[in-house]
MDAnalysis code that builds the backbone (N, CA, C; Angstrom):
import MDAnalysis as mda
import numpy as np

u = mda.Universe.empty(462, n_residues=154, atom_resindex=np.repeat(np.arange(154), 3), trajectory=True)
u.add_TopologyAttr("name", ["N", "CA", "C"] * 154)
u.add_TopologyAttr("resid", np.arange(1, 155))
u.add_TopologyAttr("resname", ["MET", "SER", "LYS", "ASN", "THR", "LEU", "VAL", "THR", "ILE", "ILE", "ILE", "ILE", "LEU", "VAL", "VAL", "LEU", "VAL", "ALA", "VAL", "SER", "LEU", "TYR", "PHE", "VAL", "ASN", "SER", "LYS", "GLY", "PRO", "VAL", "GLN", "ASP", "ASN", "SER", "GLY", "TYR", "ALA", "SER", "THR", "GLN", "SER", "THR", "VAL", "THR", "PRO", "SER", "PRO", "THR", "ASP", "THR", "SER", "THR", "PRO", "SER", "PRO", "THR", "PRO", "SER", "ALA", "VAL", "THR", "SER", "GLY", "ALA", "VAL", "LYS", "SER", "PHE", "VAL", "VAL", "GLU", "GLY", "LYS", "ASN", "PHE", "SER", "PHE", "SER", "PRO", "SER", "THR", "ILE", "THR", "VAL", "ASN", "LYS", "GLY", "ASP", "THR", "VAL", "LYS", "ILE", "THR", "LEU", "ASP", "ASN", "THR", "GLY", "GLY", "TYR", "HIS", "ASP", "LEU", "LYS", "ILE", "ASP", "ALA", "PHE", "ASN", "VAL", "ALA", "THR", "LYS", "ARG", "ILE", "ASN", "GLY", "GLY", "ALA", "GLN", "ASP", "SER", "VAL", "GLN", "PHE", "VAL", "ALA", "ASP", "LYS", "THR", "GLY", "SER", "PHE", "GLU", "TYR", "TYR", "CYS", "SER", "VAL", "GLY", "GLU", "HIS", "ARG", "GLN", "MET", "GLY", "MET", "LYS", "GLY", "THR", "LEU", "ILE", "VAL", "LYS"])
u.atoms.positions = np.array([
    [44.910, 13.871, 24.816],
    [44.188, 14.329, 23.628],
    [43.860, 15.825, 23.840],
    [44.086, 16.582, 22.797],
    [43.845, 18.020, 22.920],
    [42.360, 18.321, 22.876],
    [42.028, 19.495, 23.387],
    [40.640, 19.932, 23.409],
    [40.076, 20.085, 22.005],
    [40.859, 20.593, 21.033],
    [40.401, 20.737, 19.635],
    [40.132, 19.389, 19.002],
    [40.968, 18.394, 19.249],
    [40.761, 17.084, 18.693],
    [39.463, 16.472, 19.237],
    [39.251, 16.602, 20.504],
    [38.027, 16.091, 21.145],
    [36.768, 16.734, 20.578],
    [36.773, 18.059, 20.415],
    [35.654, 18.785, 19.830],
    [35.402, 18.330, 18.372],
    [36.465, 18.124, 17.596],
    [36.332, 17.670, 16.222],
    [35.681, 16.287, 16.167],
    [36.117, 15.379, 17.047],
    [35.549, 14.024, 17.074],
    [34.058, 14.075, 17.438],
    [33.686, 14.884, 18.401],
    [32.291, 15.010, 18.809],
    [31.442, 15.540, 17.660],
    [31.926, 16.557, 16.952],
    [31.204, 17.119, 15.809],
    [31.004, 16.064, 14.716],
    [32.020, 15.305, 14.451],
    [31.915, 14.244, 13.417],
    [30.886, 13.209, 13.829],
    [30.906, 12.814, 15.114],
    [29.918, 11.811, 15.571],
    [28.469, 12.353, 15.483],
    [28.290, 13.624, 15.842],
    [26.944, 14.219, 15.767],
    [26.458, 14.227, 14.316],
    [27.324, 14.606, 13.380],
    [26.953, 14.654, 11.967],
    [26.612, 13.237, 11.481],
    [27.404, 12.238, 11.852],
    [27.126, 10.852, 11.419],
    [25.793, 10.357, 11.975],
    [25.491, 10.669, 13.211],
    [24.199, 10.258, 13.812],
    [23.059, 10.955, 13.091],
    [23.206, 12.252, 12.833],
    [22.140, 12.994, 12.124],
    [21.888, 12.434, 10.728],
    [22.961, 12.140, 9.992],
    [22.796, 11.565, 8.651],
    [22.147, 10.215, 8.729],
    [22.543, 9.373, 9.681],
    [21.941, 8.056, 9.851],
    [20.456, 8.171, 10.120],
    [20.074, 9.035, 11.041],
    [18.663, 9.221, 11.360],
    [17.875, 9.714, 10.170],
    [18.475, 10.582, 9.401],
    [17.783, 11.100, 8.202],
    [17.449, 9.970, 7.258],
    [18.404, 9.058, 6.984],
    [18.158, 7.981, 6.041],
    [17.228, 6.925, 6.592],
    [17.273, 6.676, 7.897],
    [16.374, 5.696, 8.517],
    [14.929, 6.215, 8.465],
    [14.717, 7.481, 8.696],
    [13.386, 8.074, 8.736],
    [12.904, 8.607, 7.418],
    [13.758, 8.526, 6.378],
    [13.415, 9.043, 5.061],
    [12.216, 8.300, 4.490],
    [11.279, 9.018, 3.870],
    [10.096, 8.387, 3.267],
    [10.256, 8.476, 1.755],
    [11.414, 8.218, 1.266],
    [11.667, 8.276, -0.182],
    [10.983, 7.133, -0.869],
    [11.099, 7.070, -2.199],
    [10.447, 6.011, -2.966],
    [11.013, 4.627, -2.629],
    [10.136, 3.640, -2.629],
    [10.563, 2.287, -2.414],
    [10.658, 1.598, -3.747],
    [11.776, 0.967, -4.037],
    [11.955, 0.271, -5.291],
    [11.225, -1.056, -5.207],
    [10.425, -1.380, -6.231],
    [9.710, -2.639, -6.257],
    [10.091, -3.348, -7.558],
    [10.867, -4.403, -7.409],
    [11.320, -5.181, -8.555],
    [10.597, -6.500, -8.638],
    [9.366, -6.547, -8.184],
    [8.625, -7.795, -8.081],
    [8.094, -8.304, -9.411],
    [8.024, -7.453, -10.425],
    [7.463, -7.847, -11.700],
    [5.959, -7.690, -11.778],
    [5.327, -7.213, -10.722],
    [3.892, -7.012, -10.733],
    [3.545, -5.706, -11.418],
    [2.419, -5.709, -12.131],
    [1.947, -4.468, -12.724],
    [1.393, -3.584, -11.640],
    [1.560, -2.297, -11.746],
    [1.062, -1.390, -10.734],
    [0.828, -0.023, -11.340],
    [-0.252, 0.601, -10.951],
    [-0.399, 1.980, -11.274],
    [0.344, 2.754, -10.224],
    [1.107, 3.710, -10.562],
    [1.985, 4.386, -9.604],
    [1.445, 5.748, -9.225],
    [0.234, 5.823, -8.743],
    [-0.379, 7.090, -8.431],
    [-0.737, 7.184, -6.965],
    [0.269, 7.426, -6.142],
    [0.039, 7.576, -4.728],
    [-0.638, 8.917, -4.484],
    [-1.705, 8.891, -3.707],
    [-2.423, 10.117, -3.384],
    [-2.409, 10.274, -1.869],
    [-1.939, 11.378, -1.374],
    [-1.965, 11.617, 0.046],
    [-3.048, 12.658, 0.345],
    [-3.694, 12.533, 1.499],
    [-4.764, 13.468, 1.779],
    [-4.189, 14.900, 1.940],
    [-4.988, 15.855, 1.550],
    [-4.564, 17.247, 1.710],
    [-4.712, 17.650, 3.184],
    [-3.950, 18.637, 3.620],
    [-4.047, 19.011, 5.035],
    [-5.422, 19.533, 5.425],
    [-6.214, 19.993, 4.425],
    [-7.546, 20.511, 4.761],
    [-8.634, 19.478, 4.619],
    [-8.235, 18.241, 4.246],
    [-9.222, 17.173, 4.078],
    [-9.668, 16.655, 5.439],
    [-10.920, 16.897, 5.756],
    [-11.453, 16.458, 7.035],
    [-12.476, 15.341, 6.886],
    [-12.560, 14.805, 5.676],
    [-13.555, 13.737, 5.435],
    [-13.072, 12.451, 6.099],
    [-14.008, 11.619, 6.436],
    [-13.711, 10.310, 7.049],
    [-14.130, 9.251, 6.074],
    [-13.235, 8.272, 5.816],
    [-13.599, 7.208, 4.858],
    [-14.789, 6.417, 5.401],
    [-15.593, 5.893, 4.494],
    [-16.726, 5.064, 4.843],
    [-16.236, 3.802, 5.574],
    [-16.884, 3.381, 6.655],
    [-16.439, 2.216, 7.380],
    [-16.645, 0.929, 6.622],
    [-17.581, 0.877, 5.654],
    [-17.740, -0.302, 4.849],
    [-17.643, 0.057, 3.387],
    [-16.421, 0.008, 2.799],
    [-16.227, 0.380, 1.419],
    [-17.077, -0.526, 0.514],
    [-17.521, 0.044, -0.588],
    [-18.337, -0.718, -1.520],
    [-17.952, -0.402, -2.945],
    [-18.540, -1.166, -3.862],
    [-18.233, -0.979, -5.279],
    [-18.877, 0.301, -5.804],
    [-18.165, 0.983, -6.670],
    [-18.679, 2.139, -7.385],
    [-18.486, 1.859, -8.864],
    [-19.572, 1.796, -9.612],
    [-19.431, 1.508, -11.030],
    [-19.340, 2.829, -11.794],
    [-18.266, 2.965, -12.529],
    [-18.022, 4.179, -13.313],
    [-17.770, 3.766, -14.743],
    [-18.832, 3.859, -15.572],
    [-18.703, 3.392, -16.937],
    [-18.530, 1.879, -16.917],
    [-17.498, 1.402, -17.571],
    [-17.252, -0.033, -17.596],
    [-16.290, -0.479, -16.494],
    [-15.920, 0.409, -15.562],
    [-14.970, 0.055, -14.518],
    [-15.684, -0.109, -13.178],
    [-15.430, -1.207, -12.507],
    [-15.970, -1.398, -11.163],
    [-14.851, -1.053, -10.190],
    [-15.091, -0.028, -9.387],
    [-14.081, 0.500, -8.466],
    [-14.387, 0.134, -7.035],
    [-13.346, -0.236, -6.297],
    [-13.482, -0.618, -4.879],
    [-12.383, 0.117, -4.102],
    [-12.702, 0.512, -2.898],
    [-11.716, 1.046, -1.982],
    [-11.545, 0.003, -0.878],
    [-10.320, -0.463, -0.701],
    [-10.019, -1.448, 0.321],
    [-9.186, -0.736, 1.380],
    [-9.687, -0.727, 2.590],
    [-8.950, -0.116, 3.723],
    [-7.966, -1.148, 4.245],
    [-6.707, -0.729, 4.318],
    [-5.668, -1.591, 4.881],
    [-5.199, -1.015, 6.201],
    [-5.148, -1.862, 7.223],
    [-4.632, -1.474, 8.522],
    [-3.968, -2.671, 9.143],
    [-3.337, -2.513, 10.286],
    [-2.605, -3.629, 10.899],
    [-3.644, -4.583, 11.529],
    [-3.845, -5.730, 11.145],
    [-3.403, -6.543, 10.028],
    [-4.608, -7.117, 9.347],
    [-5.353, -6.259, 8.646],
    [-6.581, -6.720, 7.958],
    [-6.882, -5.776, 6.812],
    [-7.768, -6.310, 5.933],
    [-8.328, -5.520, 4.812],
    [-9.827, -5.461, 5.063],
    [-10.444, -4.326, 4.668],
    [-11.877, -4.205, 4.713],
    [-12.323, -3.471, 3.439],
    [-13.195, -4.084, 2.643],
    [-13.839, -5.345, 2.838],
    [-12.868, -6.533, 2.629],
    [-13.228, -7.671, 3.192],
    [-12.387, -8.867, 3.032],
    [-12.833, -9.712, 1.834],
    [-13.966, -9.336, 1.189],
    [-14.437, -10.026, 0.013],
    [-14.911, -8.988, -1.015],
    [-14.492, -9.182, -2.271],
    [-14.924, -8.355, -3.389],
    [-15.474, -9.298, -4.449],
    [-16.639, -8.971, -5.020],
    [-17.233, -9.851, -6.022],
    [-17.449, -9.061, -7.293],
    [-17.002, -9.614, -8.426],
    [-17.167, -8.988, -9.740],
    [-17.555, -10.079, -10.737],
    [-17.856, -9.667, -11.959],
    [-18.178, -10.620, -13.025],
    [-16.994, -10.771, -13.960],
    [-16.907, -11.938, -14.563],
    [-15.861, -12.185, -15.538],
    [-15.996, -11.127, -16.678],
    [-14.892, -10.542, -17.067],
    [-14.895, -9.552, -18.096],
    [-14.921, -8.121, -17.584],
    [-15.260, -7.959, -16.289],
    [-15.282, -6.607, -15.687],
    [-13.861, -6.044, -15.634],
    [-13.776, -4.732, -15.867],
    [-12.556, -3.999, -15.563],
    [-12.654, -3.593, -14.114],
    [-11.668, -3.978, -13.292],
    [-11.725, -3.784, -11.885],
    [-10.612, -2.803, -11.458],
    [-11.006, -1.824, -10.661],
    [-10.002, -0.909, -10.083],
    [-10.123, -1.015, -8.565],
    [-8.994, -1.357, -7.934],
    [-8.949, -1.465, -6.455],
    [-7.990, -0.420, -5.947],
    [-8.475, 0.430, -5.067],
    [-7.641, 1.433, -4.426],
    [-7.371, 1.023, -2.997],
    [-6.091, 0.857, -2.679],
    [-5.704, 0.564, -1.290],
    [-5.623, 1.874, -0.553],
    [-6.439, 2.007, 0.482],
    [-6.429, 3.185, 1.370],
    [-5.735, 2.725, 2.652],
    [-4.483, 3.028, 2.781],
    [-3.683, 2.569, 3.950],
    [-3.937, 3.500, 5.131],
    [-4.658, 3.032, 6.127],
    [-4.981, 3.855, 7.292],
    [-4.003, 3.706, 8.429],
    [-3.061, 2.797, 8.306],
    [-2.064, 2.635, 9.356],
    [-1.051, 1.551, 9.032],
    [0.210, 1.865, 9.238],
    [1.269, 0.906, 8.980],
    [1.874, 1.077, 7.622],
    [2.514, 0.020, 7.137],
    [3.230, 0.016, 5.852],
    [2.752, -1.234, 5.102],
    [1.980, -1.030, 4.015],
    [1.322, -2.160, 3.359],
    [1.308, -2.033, 1.839],
    [0.927, -3.123, 1.206],
    [0.595, -3.163, -0.217],
    [-0.571, -4.098, -0.389],
    [-1.011, -4.269, -1.626],
    [-2.086, -5.213, -1.942],
    [-1.699, -5.877, -3.249],
    [-1.630, -7.235, -3.212],
    [-1.235, -8.022, -4.387],
    [-2.295, -9.026, -4.729],
    [-2.505, -9.291, -6.014],
    [-3.333, -10.373, -6.491],
    [-2.498, -11.136, -7.527],
    [-1.941, -12.263, -7.081],
    [-1.041, -13.000, -7.989],
    [-1.737, -13.503, -9.256],
    [-2.973, -13.925, -9.150],
    [-3.695, -14.530, -10.295],
    [-3.835, -13.527, -11.479],
    [-3.810, -12.220, -11.149],
    [-3.950, -11.209, -12.200],
    [-2.669, -10.395, -12.347],
    [-1.620, -10.827, -11.671],
    [-0.285, -10.200, -11.787],
    [-0.340, -8.686, -11.522],
    [-1.045, -8.279, -10.447],
    [-1.122, -6.872, -10.107],
    [-0.743, -6.661, -8.646],
    [-0.179, -5.470, -8.398],
    [0.176, -5.119, -7.035],
    [0.319, -3.642, -6.915],
    [-0.153, -3.089, -5.791],
    [0.091, -1.689, -5.497],
    [1.536, -1.525, -5.047],
    [1.971, -0.296, -4.954],
    [3.242, -0.021, -4.347],
    [3.098, -0.261, -2.844],
    [4.201, -0.443, -2.174],
    [4.210, -0.478, -0.696],
    [4.120, 0.989, -0.216],
    [3.124, 1.269, 0.581],
    [2.860, 2.655, 0.984],
    [2.709, 2.777, 2.506],
    [3.009, 3.959, 3.012],
    [2.870, 4.275, 4.402],
    [1.422, 4.644, 4.734],
    [1.047, 4.633, 5.993],
    [-0.265, 5.021, 6.468],
    [-0.582, 6.439, 5.986],
    [-1.833, 6.663, 5.598],
    [-2.264, 7.950, 5.100],
    [-2.173, 8.114, 3.601],
    [-1.615, 7.097, 2.930],
    [-1.444, 7.159, 1.461],
    [-2.386, 6.173, 0.773],
    [-2.530, 6.331, -0.533],
    [-3.340, 5.427, -1.349],
    [-2.583, 5.064, -2.592],
    [-2.869, 3.879, -3.157],
    [-2.371, 3.503, -4.463],
    [-3.411, 2.565, -5.070],
    [-3.465, 2.482, -6.381],
    [-4.495, 1.704, -7.088],
    [-3.915, 0.760, -8.101],
    [-4.660, -0.304, -8.373],
    [-4.373, -1.198, -9.471],
    [-5.659, -1.346, -10.293],
    [-5.503, -1.608, -11.594],
    [-6.642, -1.824, -12.479],
    [-6.314, -2.958, -13.392],
    [-7.287, -3.847, -13.601],
    [-7.069, -5.021, -14.432],
    [-8.411, -5.532, -14.921],
    [-8.380, -6.449, -15.891],
    [-9.595, -7.076, -16.372],
    [-9.721, -8.444, -15.733],
    [-10.835, -8.732, -15.113],
    [-11.109, -10.013, -14.458],
    [-11.445, -11.016, -15.544],
    [-10.440, -11.617, -16.125],
    [-10.636, -12.452, -17.316],
    [-10.721, -13.958, -17.021],
    [-10.834, -14.341, -15.749],
    [-11.008, -15.745, -15.396],
    [-11.897, -15.812, -14.166],
    [-12.655, -16.922, -14.049],
    [-13.577, -17.061, -12.929],
    [-12.900, -17.831, -11.805],
    [-13.455, -17.624, -10.604],
    [-12.935, -18.355, -9.413],
    [-12.785, -17.415, -8.237],
    [-12.174, -17.951, -7.201],
    [-11.876, -17.188, -6.001],
    [-10.347, -16.980, -5.933],
    [-9.940, -15.734, -5.725],
    [-8.518, -15.385, -5.788],
    [-8.164, -14.556, -4.545],
    [-7.092, -14.940, -3.914],
    [-6.674, -14.243, -2.716],
    [-5.971, -12.923, -3.053],
    [-6.308, -11.857, -2.347],
    [-5.492, -10.666, -2.363],
    [-4.913, -10.550, -0.967],
    [-3.668, -9.968, -0.875],
    [-2.964, -10.007, 0.381],
    [-1.912, -8.915, 0.451],
    [-1.401, -8.668, 1.647],
    [-0.280, -7.752, 1.861],
    [0.974, -8.590, 1.874],
    [1.967, -8.201, 1.083],
    [3.197, -8.975, 0.992],
    [4.309, -8.482, 1.894],
    [4.016, -7.481, 2.741],
    [5.018, -6.934, 3.618],
    [5.262, -7.919, 4.795],
    [6.484, -8.268, 5.016],
    [6.836, -9.141, 6.151],
    [5.932, -10.339, 6.291],
    [5.403, -10.558, 7.454],
    [4.507, -11.689, 7.772],
    [3.065, -11.238, 7.790],
    [2.727, -10.105, 7.183],
    [1.353, -9.576, 7.281],
    [0.309, -10.595, 6.715],
    [0.649, -11.221, 5.602],
    [-0.306, -12.187, 5.020],
    [-0.598, -13.329, 6.020],
    [0.473, -13.872, 6.649],
    [0.312, -14.952, 7.595],
    [-0.432, -14.476, 8.845],
    [-0.406, -13.174, 9.126],
    [-1.087, -12.615, 10.285],
    [-2.560, -12.291, 9.991],
    [-3.039, -12.615, 8.764],
    [-4.402, -12.463, 8.426],
    [-4.733, -11.274, 7.506],
    [-3.718, -10.600, 6.979],
    [-3.968, -9.479, 6.120],
    [-4.183, -9.951, 4.690],
    [-5.369, -10.464, 4.467],
    [-5.743, -11.008, 3.152],
    [-7.225, -10.959, 2.962],
    [-7.652, -11.111, 1.732],
    [-9.053, -11.115, 1.382],
    [-9.292, -11.971, 0.164],
    [-10.528, -12.017, -0.333],
    [-10.868, -12.837, -1.472],
    [-11.571, -12.016, -2.549],
    [-11.038, -12.128, -3.774],
    [-11.699, -11.587, -4.947],
    [-12.450, -12.744, -5.600],
    [-13.789, -12.585, -5.694],
    [-14.622, -13.638, -6.344],
    [-14.990, -13.114, -7.728],
    [-14.677, -13.878, -8.771],
    [-15.048, -13.555, -10.140],
    [-16.051, -14.599, -10.585],
    [-17.273, -14.129, -10.896],
    [-18.357, -15.057, -11.317],
    [-18.402, -15.212, -12.825],
])
């Protein structure tokens, strides 16, 4: 084999490996064809943001909307229980502090996008039925590993 042929083969292999690594590590959009409603507003922290999220997220009432921030990490949600009243408009923001997660509530047909650590996404819906409803992460086996919580509607 000639020296030029060998150099050409090596260059082609290097390019193929580089392209493969680019696509494996790419953080492009994830297609979600689940049929769940989702607000598609991912917010990433700014480089100058030095604030630390509250360790115990709580409800913030803004007009007629009850807002909650749920911290998602491997493999739990905090808080693990959210309580609202029937008829409330509920906004839940998933603040993903580590890993790759989403938040779904089947009973209200809502789900955030699947997002990487450091990102946020929100869902908003009307709590139009009473009861206890599970919210969970649908990525891999996260739900079975305990990444779930309870939405209580009184």
